[in-house]
PADO-582605 format. One line per 8 residues: number of its first residue (from 1); their letters; for each residue x, y, z of C-alpha. Coordinates in nm, 4 decimals. Example, Ala and Ser with C-alpha at 12.3 -4.5 7.8 and 13.67 -1.06 7.14 Angstrom:
// residues 2
1 = as = 1.2300:-0.4500:0.7800 | 1.3670:-0.1060:0.7140
END
This chain:
// residues 371
1 = mpgnsrna = 15.2724:13.9211:6.6318 | 15.2169:14.0584:6.2768 | 15.0364:13.8115:6.0477 | 14.8987:13.5949:6.3300 | 14.5203:13.5653:6.2833 | 14.4600:13.3838:6.6132 | 14.2203:13.5736:6.8403 | 14.3423:13.5200:7.1924
9 = skrvtskk = 14.0166:13.6517:7.3369 | 13.7952:13.4040:7.1460 | 13.5925:13.1672:7.3708 | 13.6771:12.8071:7.3029 | 13.4365:12.6501:7.5552 | 13.0580:12.6447:7.5657 | 12.8751:12.8969:7.7798 | 12.6411:12.6195:7.8913
17 = gasagsgg = 12.7382:12.4019:8.1816 | 12.7389:12.0271:8.1805 | 12.4001:11.8826:8.0865 | 12.2179:11.7237:8.3786 | 12.0145:11.4083:8.3367 | 11.6838:11.3269:8.5066 | 11.8449:11.0669:8.7277 | 11.6101:10.8053:8.5880
25 = knraslkg = 11.2964:10.9911:8.7022 | 11.1564:10.9985:8.3486 | 11.2411:10.6379:8.2748 | 10.8894:10.5159:8.3475 | 10.7405:10.7549:8.0926 | 10.9491:10.5940:7.8186 | 10.8138:10.2456:7.8838 | 10.5340:10.1134:7.6679
33 = rgktlpad = 10.2002:10.0126:7.8107 | 10.1992:9.6751:7.6455 | 9.9691:9.5381:7.3806 | 9.6426:9.7302:7.3455 | 9.3298:9.5208:7.3861 | 9.0761:9.5036:7.1009 | 8.8042:9.7689:7.1110 | 8.5372:9.5142:7.2043
41 = erpwhkgy = 8.7331:9.4267:7.5222 | 8.7938:9.7846:7.6380 | 8.5192:9.9038:7.8776 | 8.5956:10.2683:7.7949 | 8.5458:10.2188:7.4160 | 8.2106:10.2490:7.2402 | 8.2830:9.9164:7.0693 | 8.2909:9.7330:7.4058
49 = sgteklpe = 8.1054:9.3994:7.3952 | 8.2156:9.2511:7.7272 | 8.0136:9.0648:7.9862 | 8.0923:9.3054:8.2715 | 7.8696:9.5988:8.3667 | 7.8782:9.8714:8.1041 | 8.0298:10.1964:8.2421 | 7.7986:10.4992:8.2245
57 = ktarkqdk = 8.0455:10.6944:8.0130 | 8.0632:10.4117:7.7582 | 7.6838:10.3852:7.7522 | 7.6625:10.7577:7.6711 | 7.9142:10.7140:7.3889 | 7.7113:10.4298:7.2417 | 7.3857:10.6250:7.2700 | 7.5453:10.9234:7.0964
65 = erraaaae = 7.6667:10.6960:6.8152 | 7.3177:10.5469:6.7744 | 7.1630:10.8916:6.7334 | 7.4305:10.9972:6.4859 | 7.3875:10.6774:6.2844 | 7.0091:10.7191:6.2771 | 7.0451:11.0773:6.1502 | 7.2850:10.9654:5.8751
73 = grapkigi = 7.0891:10.6535:5.7855 | 7.3666:10.4006:5.8626 | 7.4334:10.1210:6.1065 | 7.5817:10.2373:6.4405 | 7.9473:10.1489:6.4989 | 7.9125:10.0207:6.8530 | 7.9630:9.6979:7.0390 | 7.7032:9.4532:7.1684
81 = pgtkdttw = 7.7538:9.4313:7.5476 | 7.7297:9.0835:7.6933 | 7.8407:8.8965:7.3819 | 8.2100:8.8547:7.4622 | 8.3482:8.6989:7.7811 | 8.5888:8.9475:7.9413 | 8.6154:8.8025:8.2907 | 8.9104:8.6508:8.4681
89 = grgggrgt = 8.9016:8.3107:8.6291 | 9.0372:8.2733:8.9801 | 9.3524:8.0802:9.0476 | 9.4477:7.9529:8.7006 | 9.7195:8.2179:8.6817 | 9.6370:8.5789:8.7488 | 9.5628:8.7666:8.4332 | 9.5733:8.4573:8.2123
97 = grpapqrg = 9.2005:8.4439:8.1586 | 9.2013:8.0727:8.2461 | 8.9172:7.9891:8.4868 | 8.9828:7.7853:8.7961 | 8.7289:7.6013:9.0130 | 8.6031:7.7435:9.3370 | 8.5125:7.5337:9.6397 | 8.2153:7.3247:9.5336
105 = grmqsrgp = 8.3152:7.3476:9.1671 | 8.1871:7.7017:9.1171 | 8.3607:7.9651:8.9132 | 8.4124:8.3233:9.0201 | 8.4757:8.6139:8.7861 | 8.7318:8.8757:8.8768 | 8.6242:9.1761:8.6706 | 8.7091:9.3130:8.3272
113 = riapgrrs = 9.0477:9.2504:8.1742 | 9.2814:9.5407:8.1114 | 9.5698:9.5858:7.8739 | 9.9093:9.4733:8.0076 | 10.0938:9.7642:8.1672 | 9.7833:9.9690:8.2334 | 9.7096:10.0668:8.5893 | 9.4846:9.8422:8.7906
121 = nptkegpe = 9.4150:9.7819:9.1565 | 9.6912:9.5523:9.2842 | 9.5668:9.2218:9.4199 | 9.6435:9.1105:9.7711 | 9.5952:8.7508:9.6766 | 9.8881:8.5154:9.6528 | 10.0258:8.1998:9.8095 | 9.9915:8.1918:10.1869
129 = lllgrnpv = 10.2189:8.0183:10.4344 | 10.0215:7.8456:10.7095 | 10.2260:7.8257:11.0276 | 10.1959:7.6156:11.3387 | 10.1421:7.2458:11.3887 | 9.7664:7.2566:11.4508 | 9.6797:7.4793:11.1498 | 9.9019:7.2724:10.9204
137 = vealralv = 9.7697:6.9338:11.0294 | 9.4075:7.0563:11.0088 | 9.4646:7.1931:10.6596 | 9.6149:6.8626:10.5446 | 9.3285:6.6647:10.6991 | 9.0798:6.8873:10.5162 | 9.2628:6.8250:10.1865 | 9.3364:7.1946:10.1408
145 = pstalyva = 9.5377:7.2309:9.8163 | 9.9038:7.2742:9.9076 | 10.2159:7.3395:9.7044 | 10.4991:7.2838:9.9540 | 10.5716:7.1829:10.3128 | 10.8636:7.3490:10.4919 | 11.0146:7.1689:10.7907 | 11.2865:7.3234:11.0081
153 = qgididdr = 11.6000:7.1199:11.0614 | 11.6317:6.9682:11.4078 | 11.2594:7.0015:11.4822 | 11.1202:6.8149:11.7833 | 10.9154:6.5273:11.6436 | 10.5738:6.4695:11.7998 | 10.2544:6.3004:11.6769 | 10.1412:6.6088:11.4860
161 = vseivrta = 10.4709:6.6521:11.3022 | 10.4732:6.2815:11.2142 | 10.1196:6.3076:11.0757 | 10.2073:6.6254:10.8840 | 10.5083:6.4699:10.7120 | 10.3304:6.1396:10.6446 | 10.0187:6.3066:10.5019 | 10.2191:6.5466:10.2859
169 = gdrgipil = 10.4216:6.2528:10.1498 | 10.1063:6.0517:10.0747 | 9.9573:6.3470:9.8855 | 10.2739:6.4102:9.6866 | 10.3359:6.7532:9.8372 | 10.7049:6.8541:9.8122 | 10.8707:6.8444:10.1563 | 11.1564:7.0925:10.1931
177 = eisrneld = 11.3876:7.0777:10.4946 | 11.5373:7.4183:10.5637 | 11.7228:7.5807:10.8490 | 11.5276:7.7396:11.1310 | 11.6860:8.0761:11.0453 | 11.5588:8.0484:10.6881 | 11.2071:7.9633:10.8090 | 11.2251:8.2596:11.0489
185 = rmtggvlh = 11.3157:8.4820:10.7548 | 11.0296:8.3473:10.5408 | 10.7757:8.4015:10.8170 | 10.9000:8.7388:10.9356 | 10.9707:8.6091:11.2830 | 10.6155:8.4803:11.3432 | 10.5915:8.1743:11.5672 | 10.5877:7.8730:11.3337
193 = qgvglqvp = 10.6698:7.5727:11.5587 | 10.9081:7.4453:11.2927 | 10.6541:7.3835:11.0130 | 10.4985:7.5899:10.7356 | 10.2555:7.4851:10.4635 | 10.2325:7.6888:10.1447 | 9.8778:7.7034:10.0122 | 9.7100:7.8917:9.7274
201 = pfayenfd = 9.4740:8.1848:9.7986 | 9.1732:8.0906:10.0121 | 8.8706:7.9718:9.8120 | 8.5719:8.1667:9.9407 | 8.2268:8.0103:9.9306 | 7.9579:8.1574:9.7095 | 7.7157:8.3453:9.9367 | 7.3997:8.1939:9.7870
209 = dlvaaame = 7.5472:7.8470:9.8331 | 7.6422:7.9335:10.1915 | 7.2844:8.0336:10.2757 | 7.1323:7.7366:10.0923 | 7.3620:7.4877:10.2658 | 7.2855:7.6412:10.6068 | 6.9099:7.6230:10.5479 | 6.9431:7.2488:10.4922
217 = qtapllva = 7.0523:7.2111:10.8553 | 6.8118:7.1490:11.1436 | 6.8924:7.4821:11.3118 | 7.0749:7.7142:11.0680 | 7.3283:7.9478:11.2258 | 7.5548:8.1986:11.0468 | 7.7860:8.4764:11.1613 | 7.8217:8.8090:10.9774
225 = ldgvtdpr = 8.1185:9.0358:11.0443 | 8.0626:9.4088:10.9977 | 8.4013:9.5651:10.9261 | 8.6233:9.3395:11.1407 | 8.9713:9.4347:11.0186 | 9.1986:9.2320:11.2476 | 9.2730:8.8886:11.0935 | 9.3301:8.7512:11.4439
233 = nlgavirs = 8.9735:8.8411:11.5380 | 8.8525:8.6834:11.2159 | 9.0435:8.3643:11.2901 | 8.9131:8.3550:11.6475 | 8.5532:8.3960:11.5262 | 8.5972:8.1113:11.2769 | 8.7339:7.8939:11.5558 | 8.4277:7.9701:11.7699
241 = vaafgahg = 8.1976:7.9022:11.4736 | 8.3493:7.5561:11.4382 | 8.3409:7.4923:11.8141 | 7.9725:7.5792:11.8645 | 7.8289:7.4237:11.5503 | 7.7545:7.7290:11.3357 | 7.7433:7.6793:10.9611 | 7.9432:7.9623:10.8089
249 = vfmperra = 8.0757:8.3177:10.8142 | 8.0292:8.6030:10.5695 | 8.1816:8.9503:10.5574 | 8.2393:9.2419:10.3164 | 8.5077:9.2242:10.0490 | 8.6331:9.5755:10.1271 | 8.7487:9.7355:10.4515 | 8.7501:9.4005:10.6284
257 = agitataw = 9.0007:9.1277:10.7065 | 9.0298:8.8299:10.4737 | 9.1606:8.4777:10.5250 | 9.5353:8.5305:10.5556 | 9.8032:8.3183:10.7167 | 9.7415:8.5061:11.0421 | 9.3696:8.4236:11.0323 | 9.4511:8.0621:10.9473
265 = rtsagaaa = 9.6811:8.0323:11.2463 | 9.4420:8.1997:11.4900 | 9.1614:7.9707:11.3774 | 9.3826:7.6715:11.4744 | 9.2987:7.5160:11.1386 | 8.9205:7.5641:11.1696 | 8.9247:7.7752:10.8502 | 8.9703:7.4479:10.6624
273 = rvpvsqvv = 8.6299:7.3248:10.7855 | 8.4159:7.6387:10.8052 | 8.2660:7.7873:10.4850 | 8.3556:8.1571:10.4546 | 8.2027:8.3961:10.2035 | 8.2820:8.7512:10.0962 | 7.9991:8.9780:9.9810 | 7.9996:9.3093:9.7986
281 = nltraika = 7.7397:9.4697:10.0256 | 7.6826:9.3338:10.3757 | 7.3445:9.5027:10.4217 | 7.2062:9.3492:10.1015 | 7.3453:9.0097:10.1988 | 7.1742:9.0213:10.5393 | 6.8452:9.1214:10.3761 | 6.8747:8.8321:10.1296
289 = aqqagfta = 6.9307:8.5912:10.4177 | 6.6319:8.7379:10.6031 | 6.4151:8.6725:10.2985 | 6.5375:8.3117:10.3093 | 6.4043:8.2795:10.6655 | 6.6884:8.3967:10.8912 | 6.6514:8.6306:11.1884 | 6.9416:8.8765:11.2143
297 = igldadge = 7.0570:8.9888:11.5582 | 7.3204:9.2604:11.5994 | 7.5493:9.2542:11.9010 | 7.5319:9.5947:12.0672 | 7.6259:9.6970:12.4220 | 7.3144:9.9164:12.4251 | 7.0873:9.6554:12.2691 | 6.7288:9.6330:12.3886
305 = tdlyqlea = 6.7260:9.2502:12.4065 | 6.9159:9.0536:12.6706 | 7.1181:8.7653:12.5253 | 6.9898:8.5322:12.7974 | 6.6306:8.6164:12.7006 | 6.6808:8.5601:12.3276 | 6.3857:8.3471:12.2160 | 6.4934:8.3649:11.8503
313 = avgplivv = 6.8039:8.1595:11.9280 | 6.6292:7.8318:11.8445 | 6.5380:7.9336:11.4880 | 6.7447:8.0185:11.1777 | 6.9781:8.2886:11.3081 | 7.2459:8.5312:11.1912 | 7.4725:8.6755:11.4597 | 7.6059:9.0105:11.3343
321 = vgsegrgl = 7.9307:9.1202:11.5001 | 8.0491:9.4807:11.4691 | 8.4001:9.6110:11.4159 | 8.6635:9.6377:11.6872 | 8.6231:10.0127:11.7336 | 8.2863:10.1526:11.6282 | 8.0727:9.8391:11.6540 | 7.7807:9.7988:11.4146
329 = srlvgetc = 7.7525:10.0470:11.1312 | 7.4288:10.2435:11.1100 | 7.2808:10.0677:10.8049 | 7.3716:9.7210:10.9256 | 7.2298:9.7958:11.2698 | 6.9038:9.9189:11.1180 | 6.8834:9.6080:10.9002 | 6.9049:9.3695:11.1971
337 = dmrvsipm = 6.5734:9.2433:11.3365 | 6.6905:9.3192:11.6900 | 6.9929:9.4371:11.8827 | 7.1199:9.2076:12.1537 | 7.3344:9.2984:12.4534 | 7.5540:9.0658:12.6606 | 7.4906:9.1149:13.0354 | 7.8086:9.2087:13.2237
345 = vstvesln = 7.8425:9.2587:13.5997 | 8.1506:9.4839:13.5919 | 8.2117:9.8296:13.4546 | 8.3869:9.6983:13.1419 | 8.2529:9.9022:12.8522 | 8.2483:9.6252:12.5912 | 8.3992:9.2935:12.4876 | 8.6412:9.2205:12.2084
353 = asvaaavt = 8.4601:9.1362:11.8827 | 8.5731:8.7732:11.8753 | 8.4999:8.7254:12.2479 | 8.1499:8.8693:12.2062 | 8.0884:8.6335:11.9156 | 8.2095:8.3351:12.1190 | 7.9875:8.4217:12.4176 | 7.6833:8.4625:12.1929
361 = laevarrr = 7.7445:8.1405:11.9996 | 7.7913:7.9512:12.3251 | 7.4578:8.0785:12.4589 | 7.2799:7.9965:12.1314 | 7.4269:7.6441:12.1396 | 7.3162:7.6017:12.5032 | 6.9613:7.7113:12.4274 | 6.9361:7.4785:12.1297
369 = tyg = 7.0666:7.1848:12.3323 | 6.8936:7.2325:12.6669 | 6.6093:7.4674:12.5827
END
């Protein structure tokens, strides 16, 4: 109508649609990375002064700074590697920097510290739940550090259960009675026989100490595992080591099974009595043991030496067992002083790794006892 200034065709809504959020996908990018470590604790900084190995890139940065400082006639602004402790202790609280004793009172470093929130390789270590009456009673007899004992309600009491409860009470270990369904849930349905013992991460023996302690024996005998990845095989080997009088086991830190609850259970508690060591490089470890006086034999179905003709069995010996699938790796096989085969009368291609170890250890024990 005349005098009305309202424009009926004017748009009163936005051309843009409703704004869409990220659905939380960008939330992580908004989080801080925590407190930044001082320059002398950062391995990637030229001011790094830590005790861990100096990265090559950091070494180049420091060398470049030295040359620049020399050209300008000033002191270089770099760190002094090895002057500041930047290692983690084991067990005193992950990431706290508080050292904790290893078996035998030794300390073990865990690598350079990193700033909170920065990416690092996640650890697989944590409290383990030992299951089964034999593993639990053996662990308690061996005074393995324990934080709690779980007992299922309505459990059938036998001599082992009585000893477990009595020993845990004497040592001041908390005893928690829970329903069988709850224990099933905690164990993921694994057979537990109504008892579970929570223990801290396994304390591995220092390799040099393992070799030295073995050499103090009349007839030293060790077992090396080359890439055995099944914890049940590891546990079975440890059980055989204890049964036939061997003095320890060592294996690589990477691409190999470690002492888990499964290995504990399979060992029937023998892991509490057998020293076990992890090494960075298995080949170097075998060579070091050979220099100490050991003879290394590798179990190989195509080995040139018959197990029943093994004259070296009476001396210091390392039995090297290959992985479940491929057997001995090339370098480890070449490092061994000889390859030994187990005679078999059937057409079976090979034995399981833990069975082969048991057969070999039994023959070595027989030779040492009866000649």
